[in-house]
C-alpha positions as CSV (number, residue, x, y, z in Angstrom):
1,M,-7.4,86.7,35.8
2,A,-3.7,86.0,36.7
3,N,-2.8,84.5,40.2
4,S,-1.0,86.8,42.8
5,Y,1.6,85.4,44.8
6,G,1.9,86.3,48.4
7,F,4.9,83.9,49.5
8,D,8.6,84.5,48.7
9,P,9.5,83.1,45.3
10,V,12.1,81.4,46.9
11,A,11.8,78.7,50.0
12,W,14.4,77.5,51.8
13,S,16.0,75.5,50.4
14,V,16.1,75.8,46.8
15,D,19.4,75.2,44.6
16,G,20.3,78.6,42.4
17,G,17.7,80.7,44.1
18,R,18.9,84.0,46.0
19,H,17.4,83.2,49.3
20,R,16.2,87.0,51.7
21,G,17.1,88.2,54.5
22,E,13.6,87.8,55.5
23,L,13.4,84.1,54.7
24,L,16.6,83.5,56.8
25,R,15.0,85.1,59.8
26,F,12.4,83.3,59.5
27,L,13.7,80.1,59.8
28,A,15.3,80.9,62.5
29,Y,11.8,81.9,64.5
30,A,10.2,78.6,63.2
31,A,13.4,76.7,64.6
32,T,12.5,78.1,68.1
33,G,9.1,78.5,67.8
34,G,10.0,82.7,68.2
35,A,12.0,81.9,71.7
36,E,13.8,85.2,72.5
37,G,16.7,85.6,75.4
38,I,20.2,83.9,75.8
39,V,21.0,80.8,74.0
40,S,23.1,78.6,76.7
41,P,22.4,79.0,80.5
42,G,25.9,81.1,80.9
43,D,25.6,83.6,78.0
44,C,25.5,86.9,78.2
45,R,25.9,87.9,81.8
46,V,26.3,91.5,83.0
47,R,29.1,92.1,85.4
48,Q,31.4,94.8,87.2
49,L,34.9,94.6,85.7
50,S,37.8,93.0,87.6
51,T,38.4,96.5,89.3
52,P,35.0,98.0,89.6
53,G,35.1,100.8,87.3
54,P,32.5,102.9,85.3
55,Q,31.7,99.9,82.8
56,V,30.4,96.5,82.8
57,R,31.1,94.1,81.1
58,I,29.1,91.0,78.9
59,D,30.4,87.3,78.7
60,A,30.6,86.0,75.9
61,G,27.5,83.8,74.5
62,G,24.7,83.7,72.2
63,V,21.3,85.7,71.9
64,L,18.2,85.5,69.9
65,I,15.6,88.7,69.2
66,A,12.7,88.5,68.1
67,N,12.3,91.5,65.3
68,R,9.4,94.3,66.5
69,S,9.8,96.2,63.4
70,P,6.4,97.6,62.3
71,G,4.9,95.3,60.1
72,V,7.5,92.9,60.7
73,R,5.3,89.5,62.0
74,N,7.6,85.5,62.5
75,Q,11.4,87.2,62.4
76,S,14.3,86.8,64.7
77,Y,17.8,87.0,64.8
78,A,20.2,85.2,65.8
79,A,23.4,86.8,67.6
80,N,26.6,85.5,68.7
81,G,29.1,86.4,71.5
82,R,32.9,85.5,70.4
83,T,34.4,87.0,73.2
84,E,33.9,89.5,76.1
85,T,32.1,93.1,75.2
86,R,32.8,96.3,77.2
87,L,30.4,99.2,77.5
88,D,30.8,102.8,79.1
89,V,28.1,103.2,81.9
90,T,27.5,107.5,81.9
91,A,28.3,108.6,85.8
92,T,24.9,109.6,87.8
93,G,24.9,113.4,89.3
94,G,22.1,114.4,92.3
95,T,20.1,111.3,91.6
96,G,19.8,107.8,90.6
97,R,19.2,106.4,87.4
98,H,18.0,103.0,86.5
99,D,19.2,101.8,82.9
100,L,18.7,98.4,80.6
101,V,22.1,96.2,78.9
102,V,20.3,95.2,76.3
103,V,21.8,93.5,72.4
104,R,20.5,95.0,69.7
105,V,20.6,94.5,65.7
106,E,20.6,97.8,64.2
107,D,19.5,96.1,60.8
108,P,19.3,98.9,57.8
109,Q,15.8,97.3,56.1
110,Y,14.5,98.6,59.1
111,A,13.7,101.8,60.7
112,P,15.1,103.5,62.7
113,W,18.2,102.1,60.8
114,S,17.4,103.3,57.5
115,A,19.8,106.5,57.4
116,N,22.8,104.4,59.4
117,K,23.1,102.0,56.2
118,P,27.0,101.5,56.3
119,P,29.5,103.1,53.8
120,V,29.3,101.2,50.1
121,G,32.0,98.4,50.4
122,Q,31.5,97.5,53.8
123,E,28.0,96.0,54.4
124,P,29.7,92.6,55.2
125,N,31.3,93.2,58.1
126,W,29.4,96.3,59.3
127,Q,28.4,96.3,62.7
128,Y,24.8,95.5,62.8
129,V,24.9,93.7,66.4
130,K,25.8,96.5,69.3
131,P,25.2,95.5,72.9
132,F,23.9,99.0,74.2
133,I,22.5,101.0,77.7
134,I,19.3,102.6,77.5
135,E,19.6,104.9,80.2
136,N,16.5,106.2,82.3
137,V,14.0,103.3,82.2
138,P,11.5,102.7,84.5
139,A,12.5,101.3,87.9
140,G,11.6,97.6,87.5
141,T,12.0,97.1,83.8
142,K,12.8,93.8,83.2
143,T,12.0,93.4,79.4
144,F,13.2,94.9,76.6
145,A,9.2,94.9,75.2
146,E,8.0,96.8,78.0
147,L,10.1,99.8,76.4
148,N,7.7,99.7,73.1
149,L,10.6,100.8,71.1
150,G,9.8,99.3,68.1
151,Y,13.3,98.0,67.0
152,A,14.7,94.2,68.1
153,A,16.4,94.1,71.2
154,T,16.6,92.0,73.8
155,E,17.4,92.5,77.4
156,L,20.5,91.5,79.7
157,A,20.2,93.5,83.0
158,R,19.1,96.3,84.7
159,L,21.4,98.7,86.5
160,E,20.4,99.9,89.7
161,I,22.6,103.4,90.0
162,P,22.7,105.2,93.3
163,P,23.1,108.9,92.9
164,G,26.4,110.4,92.4
165,T,28.3,106.9,90.9
166,T,31.0,106.8,88.7
167,T,32.1,102.9,89.9
168,I,29.9,100.1,88.6
169,T,29.5,97.2,90.9
170,D,27.9,93.7,90.7
171,A,25.2,95.0,93.5
172,M,23.9,97.5,90.8
173,V,23.3,95.0,88.6
174,K,20.2,93.0,88.3
175,D,20.4,90.1,86.0
176,V,17.0,90.1,83.7
177,R,18.1,87.1,81.6
178,Q,15.8,84.9,80.4
179,L,16.9,81.5,78.5
180,A,15.2,81.3,74.9
181,T,14.4,77.3,74.7
182,P,15.4,75.8,78.4
183,R,14.6,71.8,79.1
184,F,12.9,70.2,81.0
185,I,12.7,66.9,82.0
186,S,10.4,64.8,84.7
187,D,11.8,62.1,86.4
188,G,9.7,60.0,89.3
189,D,8.9,56.7,90.7
190,I,6.5,55.2,93.4
191,V,8.1,52.9,96.3
192,T,7.0,50.7,98.8
193,P,9.6,51.3,102.0
194,A,10.8,49.2,104.6
195,G,8.6,49.8,107.6
196,S,10.2,52.0,110.0
197,T,9.2,54.2,113.7
198,L,10.2,57.4,115.3
199,T,9.8,57.3,118.8
200,T,11.8,60.0,120.6
201,A,12.4,63.8,120.0
202,M,15.3,64.3,117.8
203,T,17.4,67.4,117.1
204,S,18.3,66.6,113.7
205,F,16.7,64.7,110.7
206,V,17.1,61.1,109.9
207,N,16.5,58.8,106.9
208,F,12.6,58.6,107.3
209,P,10.5,57.0,105.6
210,N,12.6,54.1,104.8
211,A,12.4,54.4,101.0
212,S,14.5,56.2,98.2
213,K,15.4,56.8,94.6
214,S,18.2,56.8,92.4
215,T,18.9,59.6,89.6
216,T,20.5,61.0,86.8
217,V,20.9,64.3,86.6
218,P,20.8,65.5,83.0
219,R,24.0,67.3,81.2
220,W,22.3,70.6,80.7
221,A,19.9,70.6,84.1
222,T,20.6,74.0,86.6
223,E,17.8,73.3,88.6
224,A,16.0,70.0,90.6
225,Q,12.7,70.9,92.2
226,V,11.7,67.7,94.1
227,I,8.4,66.5,95.6
228,I,8.2,63.8,98.0
229,R,4.8,62.3,99.0
230,C,4.2,59.9,101.9
231,G,1.2,58.5,104.1
232,I,2.7,58.5,107.6
233,M,0.5,56.9,110.9
234,G,0.6,59.2,114.2
235,F,0.0,56.0,117.1
236,G,-0.4,57.2,121.0
237,P,-1.2,55.6,124.2
238,G,-3.3,58.3,125.5
239,A,-6.8,57.5,123.8
240,G,-8.6,60.9,122.7
241,N,-6.6,63.2,125.9
242,G,-3.8,64.6,123.5
243,N,-0.9,62.8,125.3
244,G,-0.2,60.1,122.8
245,A,0.0,61.4,119.4
246,A,3.4,62.6,117.7
247,D,4.4,65.5,115.8
248,G,7.5,66.1,112.9
249,H,9.1,67.7,109.9
250,L,9.7,66.2,106.6
251,Q,12.3,67.3,104.5
252,V,13.9,66.5,101.0
253,L,18.0,65.2,101.1
254,F,19.3,65.4,97.5
255,D,22.6,64.0,96.9
256,T,24.6,65.5,100.4
257,M,21.9,68.8,99.9
258,Q,18.9,69.0,102.5
259,S,15.6,71.3,101.4
260,A,15.6,74.6,103.0
261,G,12.6,74.1,104.3
262,F,10.5,70.9,106.1
263,S,6.9,70.2,106.1
264,Q,5.2,70.2,109.5
265,I,3.9,66.5,110.4
266,D,0.6,67.5,112.6
267,H,-0.9,65.3,114.9
268,N,-4.4,67.3,114.8
269,A,-4.3,66.4,111.3
270,M,-3.4,62.6,111.9
271,A,-6.4,62.9,115.1
272,N,-5.6,61.0,118.8
273,Q,-5.3,57.7,118.7
274,N,-5.1,54.9,120.9
275,V,-1.8,52.2,120.4
276,Q,-4.2,49.7,119.2
277,D,-5.5,52.4,116.2
278,A,-3.8,55.1,113.8
279,A,-4.5,57.3,111.6
280,T,-2.7,58.2,108.0
281,Y,-1.7,61.4,107.3
282,T,0.0,62.3,104.0
283,V,2.7,64.7,104.0
284,S,4.3,66.8,101.1
285,A,8.0,67.7,101.4
286,Y,9.2,69.8,98.7
287,G,13.1,71.3,97.6
288,K,14.2,72.7,94.7
289,F,18.3,72.5,94.5
290,D,21.3,74.1,92.3
291,V,22.3,70.7,90.2
292,T,25.1,72.3,88.2
293,A,28.0,70.7,90.0
294,L,26.2,67.4,89.4
295,R,25.3,67.1,85.8
296,G,25.6,63.8,84.8
297,K,26.1,62.3,87.6
298,T,23.4,59.7,90.0
299,V,22.4,60.9,93.0
300,V,20.2,59.6,95.8
301,V,17.3,61.6,96.8
302,R,15.3,60.8,100.0
303,P,12.7,62.0,102.4
304,R,14.6,62.5,105.8
305,A,12.1,63.4,108.8
306,K,12.5,63.9,113.0
307,R,10.1,63.5,115.8
308,V,9.7,66.4,117.7
309,F,7.2,66.9,120.9
310,E,5.7,70.6,120.4
311,G,4.9,70.0,123.9
312,L,3.8,66.0,123.6
313,T,5.6,63.2,125.4
314,T,4.7,60.2,124.0
315,G,3.4,58.9,120.9
316,R,5.5,57.0,117.9
317,L,5.3,58.1,114.1
318,E,5.3,54.9,111.9
319,V,5.2,54.7,108.2
320,S,4.5,50.9,107.4
321,A,5.2,48.4,104.4
322,A,1.6,48.8,103.1
323,Q,2.4,52.6,102.5
324,T,4.0,53.7,99.2
325,V,6.6,56.9,99.0
326,E,5.8,58.6,95.6
327,F,9.1,60.6,94.4
328,D,8.7,63.5,91.7
329,I,11.7,65.2,90.2
330,R,11.3,67.8,87.6
331,Y,14.6,69.1,85.7
332,S,15.3,72.7,84.2
333,E,17.6,74.9,83.2
334,K,17.7,78.8,83.3
335,A,20.1,81.3,83.5
336,V,23.4,81.2,85.3
């Protein structure tokens, strides 16, 4: 009985062999792990015209697009937008509408494009890649895959267009781009601080505990997420009467940017203590920072705190050199 081969006859790459489109699409799929979306953080952003009008513009950039044609597996297209694209947006009447802006590949090898083959002789430069607006999608649609249309396309933006609209503004454009292959890297350290104490009420944050970490922002990063953990002691002269404990707030400082929120340093968690005895309370502060303007720079990350009374008039917060401060920094990139 003769062997029967299920593999394509030519592998990437065999000199003299004819490398078919299916093999090259498989190569794109394998090289990216089947990832889909924009290639770089700023690619293919959808915006209003410089002077708002009945179109949207799509910035230049590249996309990876999964081939969702029936019977196809492990294939991806790579498409490059070298210059800006502009698309007409149909005006709305008495009701509003939700549209999805996509980049799609109209490959005549697969339905539904099989009947749309280019004229003979024009195949090499035919416009197979077409940004397109799919009208009347369900409200809240975030991905092209949700629509189950069975062809190759990837989402860029959802348009939320009010009734009676002929002019598209940025307020109607909801960015749904996903970075196909985002990068991540972590940087961390455990630091022994110099001893420091907060004793008075404060209206602003100061460097506390007395510890910091230098970190270099990757040249590709768009965001840093930072967690700082430290042990803080609360002292008070009133044994068990609630008048001696201390409260406070802890936040993250990344270069010159303060975290939007702060963690509570709570005397109830530390318990009321005599001045000779103190309880240690582990506090974690979290911050998320846009680092696009700091790429390639070395910056300092540190905890900041302030002592607050919260109805208590005495007591202090203290960190001794026997404690540690833990820094956990995670850099990532996403669509911008």
